PyMOL CGO cylinders between C-alpha atoms (Angstrom):
from pymol import cmd
from pymol.cgo import CYLINDER

trace = [
    CYLINDER, 5.51, -52.84, -14.02, 8.18, -55.11, -12.56, 0.3, 1, 1, 1, 1, 1, 1,
    CYLINDER, 8.18, -55.11, -12.56, 10.88, -53.61, -14.75, 0.3, 1, 1, 1, 1, 1, 1,
    CYLINDER, 10.88, -53.61, -14.75, 10.15, -50.13, -13.40, 0.3, 1, 1, 1, 1, 1, 1,
    CYLINDER, 10.15, -50.13, -13.40, 10.30, -51.46, -9.83, 0.3, 1, 1, 1, 1, 1, 1,
    CYLINDER, 10.30, -51.46, -9.83, 13.56, -53.26, -10.63, 0.3, 1, 1, 1, 1, 1, 1,
    CYLINDER, 13.56, -53.26, -10.63, 15.11, -50.11, -12.10, 0.3, 1, 1, 1, 1, 1, 1,
    CYLINDER, 15.11, -50.11, -12.10, 14.21, -48.16, -8.96, 0.3, 1, 1, 1, 1, 1, 1,
    CYLINDER, 14.21, -48.16, -8.96, 16.82, -50.17, -7.11, 0.3, 1, 1, 1, 1, 1, 1,
    CYLINDER, 16.82, -50.17, -7.11, 19.57, -49.39, -9.57, 0.3, 1, 1, 1, 1, 1, 1,
    CYLINDER, 19.57, -49.39, -9.57, 19.26, -52.68, -11.41, 0.3, 1, 1, 1, 1, 1, 1,
    CYLINDER, 19.26, -52.68, -11.41, 20.05, -54.78, -8.34, 0.3, 1, 1, 1, 1, 1, 1,
    CYLINDER, 20.05, -54.78, -8.34, 16.53, -55.43, -7.19, 0.3, 1, 1, 1, 1, 1, 1,
    CYLINDER, 16.53, -55.43, -7.19, 15.51, -55.61, -3.55, 0.3, 1, 1, 1, 1, 1, 1,
    CYLINDER, 15.51, -55.61, -3.55, 17.83, -58.52, -2.82, 0.3, 1, 1, 1, 1, 1, 1,
    CYLINDER, 17.83, -58.52, -2.82, 20.94, -56.69, -3.99, 0.3, 1, 1, 1, 1, 1, 1,
    CYLINDER, 20.94, -56.69, -3.99, 20.64, -53.95, -1.40, 0.3, 1, 1, 1, 1, 1, 1,
    CYLINDER, 20.64, -53.95, -1.40, 19.34, -56.13, 1.37, 0.3, 1, 1, 1, 1, 1, 1,
    CYLINDER, 19.34, -56.13, 1.37, 22.11, -58.68, 0.98, 0.3, 1, 1, 1, 1, 1, 1,
    CYLINDER, 22.11, -58.68, 0.98, 24.73, -55.92, 0.81, 0.3, 1, 1, 1, 1, 1, 1,
    CYLINDER, 24.73, -55.92, 0.81, 23.57, -54.33, 4.06, 0.3, 1, 1, 1, 1, 1, 1,
    CYLINDER, 23.57, -54.33, 4.06, 23.28, -57.71, 5.77, 0.3, 1, 1, 1, 1, 1, 1,
    CYLINDER, 23.28, -57.71, 5.77, 26.78, -58.58, 4.58, 0.3, 1, 1, 1, 1, 1, 1,
    CYLINDER, 26.78, -58.58, 4.58, 28.15, -55.36, 6.04, 0.3, 1, 1, 1, 1, 1, 1,
    CYLINDER, 28.15, -55.36, 6.04, 26.25, -56.00, 9.28, 0.3, 1, 1, 1, 1, 1, 1,
    CYLINDER, 26.25, -56.00, 9.28, 27.72, -59.51, 9.67, 0.3, 1, 1, 1, 1, 1, 1,
    CYLINDER, 27.72, -59.51, 9.67, 31.23, -58.32, 8.86, 0.3, 1, 1, 1, 1, 1, 1,
    CYLINDER, 31.23, -58.32, 8.86, 30.98, -55.55, 11.47, 0.3, 1, 1, 1, 1, 1, 1,
    CYLINDER, 30.98, -55.55, 11.47, 29.58, -58.01, 13.99, 0.3, 1, 1, 1, 1, 1, 1,
    CYLINDER, 29.58, -58.01, 13.99, 32.44, -60.41, 13.33, 0.3, 1, 1, 1, 1, 1, 1,
    CYLINDER, 32.44, -60.41, 13.33, 35.01, -57.61, 13.71, 0.3, 1, 1, 1, 1, 1, 1,
    CYLINDER, 35.01, -57.61, 13.71, 33.41, -56.57, 17.01, 0.3, 1, 1, 1, 1, 1, 1,
    CYLINDER, 33.41, -56.57, 17.01, 33.49, -60.17, 18.25, 0.3, 1, 1, 1, 1, 1, 1,
    CYLINDER, 33.49, -60.17, 18.25, 37.17, -60.56, 17.35, 0.3, 1, 1, 1, 1, 1, 1,
    CYLINDER, 37.17, -60.56, 17.35, 38.06, -57.27, 19.07, 0.3, 1, 1, 1, 1, 1, 1,
    CYLINDER, 38.06, -57.27, 19.07, 36.24, -58.28, 22.27, 0.3, 1, 1, 1, 1, 1, 1,
    CYLINDER, 36.24, -58.28, 22.27, 37.96, -61.68, 22.35, 0.3, 1, 1, 1, 1, 1, 1,
    CYLINDER, 37.96, -61.68, 22.35, 41.35, -60.08, 21.62, 0.3, 1, 1, 1, 1, 1, 1,
    CYLINDER, 41.35, -60.08, 21.62, 40.85, -57.53, 24.42, 0.3, 1, 1, 1, 1, 1, 1,
    CYLINDER, 40.85, -57.53, 24.42, 39.90, -60.25, 26.91, 0.3, 1, 1, 1, 1, 1, 1,
    CYLINDER, 39.90, -60.25, 26.91, 42.95, -62.37, 26.11, 0.3, 1, 1, 1, 1, 1, 1,
    CYLINDER, 42.95, -62.37, 26.11, 45.37, -59.44, 25.99, 0.3, 1, 1, 1, 1, 1, 1,
    CYLINDER, 45.37, -59.44, 25.99, 44.30, -58.37, 29.50, 0.3, 1, 1, 1, 1, 1, 1,
    CYLINDER, 44.30, -58.37, 29.50, 44.66, -61.88, 30.91, 0.3, 1, 1, 1, 1, 1, 1,
    CYLINDER, 44.66, -61.88, 30.91, 48.23, -62.25, 29.63, 0.3, 1, 1, 1, 1, 1, 1,
    CYLINDER, 48.23, -62.25, 29.63, 49.69, -59.20, 31.38, 0.3, 1, 1, 1, 1, 1, 1,
    CYLINDER, 49.69, -59.20, 31.38, 52.10, -61.39, 33.36, 0.3, 1, 1, 1, 1, 1, 1,
    CYLINDER, 52.10, -61.39, 33.36, 54.92, -60.98, 30.88, 0.3, 1, 1, 1, 1, 1, 1,
    CYLINDER, 54.92, -60.98, 30.88, 58.33, -62.05, 32.28, 0.3, 1, 1, 1, 1, 1, 1,
    CYLINDER, 58.33, -62.05, 32.28, 60.02, -58.94, 30.89, 0.3, 1, 1, 1, 1, 1, 1,
    CYLINDER, 60.02, -58.94, 30.89, 57.57, -56.68, 32.73, 0.3, 1, 1, 1, 1, 1, 1,
    CYLINDER, 57.57, -56.68, 32.73, 58.34, -58.57, 35.96, 0.3, 1, 1, 1, 1, 1, 1,
    CYLINDER, 58.34, -58.57, 35.96, 62.03, -57.76, 35.50, 0.3, 1, 1, 1, 1, 1, 1,
    CYLINDER, 62.03, -57.76, 35.50, 61.18, -54.10, 35.00, 0.3, 1, 1, 1, 1, 1, 1,
    CYLINDER, 61.18, -54.10, 35.00, 59.05, -54.14, 38.12, 0.3, 1, 1, 1, 1, 1, 1,
    CYLINDER, 59.05, -54.14, 38.12, 61.82, -55.82, 40.14, 0.3, 1, 1, 1, 1, 1, 1,
    CYLINDER, 61.82, -55.82, 40.14, 64.35, -53.27, 38.92, 0.3, 1, 1, 1, 1, 1, 1,
    CYLINDER, 64.35, -53.27, 38.92, 62.03, -50.42, 39.84, 0.3, 1, 1, 1, 1, 1, 1,
    CYLINDER, 62.03, -50.42, 39.84, 61.59, -51.88, 43.33, 0.3, 1, 1, 1, 1, 1, 1,
    CYLINDER, 61.59, -51.88, 43.33, 65.35, -52.24, 43.64, 0.3, 1, 1, 1, 1, 1, 1,
    CYLINDER, 65.35, -52.24, 43.64, 65.83, -48.61, 42.62, 0.3, 1, 1, 1, 1, 1, 1,
    CYLINDER, 65.83, -48.61, 42.62, 63.30, -47.51, 45.25, 0.3, 1, 1, 1, 1, 1, 1,
    CYLINDER, 63.30, -47.51, 45.25, 65.07, -49.52, 47.95, 0.3, 1, 1, 1, 1, 1, 1,
    CYLINDER, 65.07, -49.52, 47.95, 68.38, -47.93, 46.98, 0.3, 1, 1, 1, 1, 1, 1,
    CYLINDER, 68.38, -47.93, 46.98, 66.80, -44.47, 46.95, 0.3, 1, 1, 1, 1, 1, 1,
    CYLINDER, 66.80, -44.47, 46.95, 65.40, -45.02, 50.45, 0.3, 1, 1, 1, 1, 1, 1,
    CYLINDER, 65.40, -45.02, 50.45, 68.84, -46.02, 51.66, 0.3, 1, 1, 1, 1, 1, 1,
    CYLINDER, 68.84, -46.02, 51.66, 67.84, -49.55, 52.65, 0.3, 1, 1, 1, 1, 1, 1,
    CYLINDER, 67.84, -49.55, 52.65, 70.64, -51.12, 50.54, 0.3, 1, 1, 1, 1, 1, 1,
    CYLINDER, 70.64, -51.12, 50.54, 74.17, -50.03, 49.75, 0.3, 1, 1, 1, 1, 1, 1,
    CYLINDER, 74.17, -50.03, 49.75, 75.49, -49.18, 46.30, 0.3, 1, 1, 1, 1, 1, 1,
    CYLINDER, 75.49, -49.18, 46.30, 77.37, -52.47, 46.12, 0.3, 1, 1, 1, 1, 1, 1,
    CYLINDER, 77.37, -52.47, 46.12, 74.21, -54.43, 46.96, 0.3, 1, 1, 1, 1, 1, 1,
    CYLINDER, 74.21, -54.43, 46.96, 72.27, -52.44, 44.38, 0.3, 1, 1, 1, 1, 1, 1,
    CYLINDER, 72.27, -52.44, 44.38, 74.82, -53.16, 41.63, 0.3, 1, 1, 1, 1, 1, 1,
    CYLINDER, 74.82, -53.16, 41.63, 75.03, -56.86, 42.52, 0.3, 1, 1, 1, 1, 1, 1,
    CYLINDER, 75.03, -56.86, 42.52, 71.26, -57.31, 42.57, 0.3, 1, 1, 1, 1, 1, 1,
    CYLINDER, 71.26, -57.31, 42.57, 70.89, -55.30, 39.37, 0.3, 1, 1, 1, 1, 1, 1,
    CYLINDER, 70.89, -55.30, 39.37, 73.31, -57.65, 37.60, 0.3, 1, 1, 1, 1, 1, 1,
    CYLINDER, 73.31, -57.65, 37.60, 71.33, -60.64, 38.87, 0.3, 1, 1, 1, 1, 1, 1,
    CYLINDER, 71.33, -60.64, 38.87, 68.11, -59.22, 37.38, 0.3, 1, 1, 1, 1, 1, 1,
    CYLINDER, 68.11, -59.22, 37.38, 69.58, -58.76, 33.91, 0.3, 1, 1, 1, 1, 1, 1,
]
cmd.load_cgo(trace, "trace")
């Protein structure tokens, strides 16, 4: 009787399938946890110095486009930012 029950599970028995599904569940849970932590830390580190330079250059371009600074001032300040 037990051998027929055992063969119904493909030779693995009840524990083979249960442990496989639980293993997959824990691996997926771990991956989800790592992704959440990674997303939290990647959002908190958005203050990258290179992005600040890009932002400063964009602001400088806008000031020049508005006519608030001359071309010489724009070029001098642009060199300072690089």
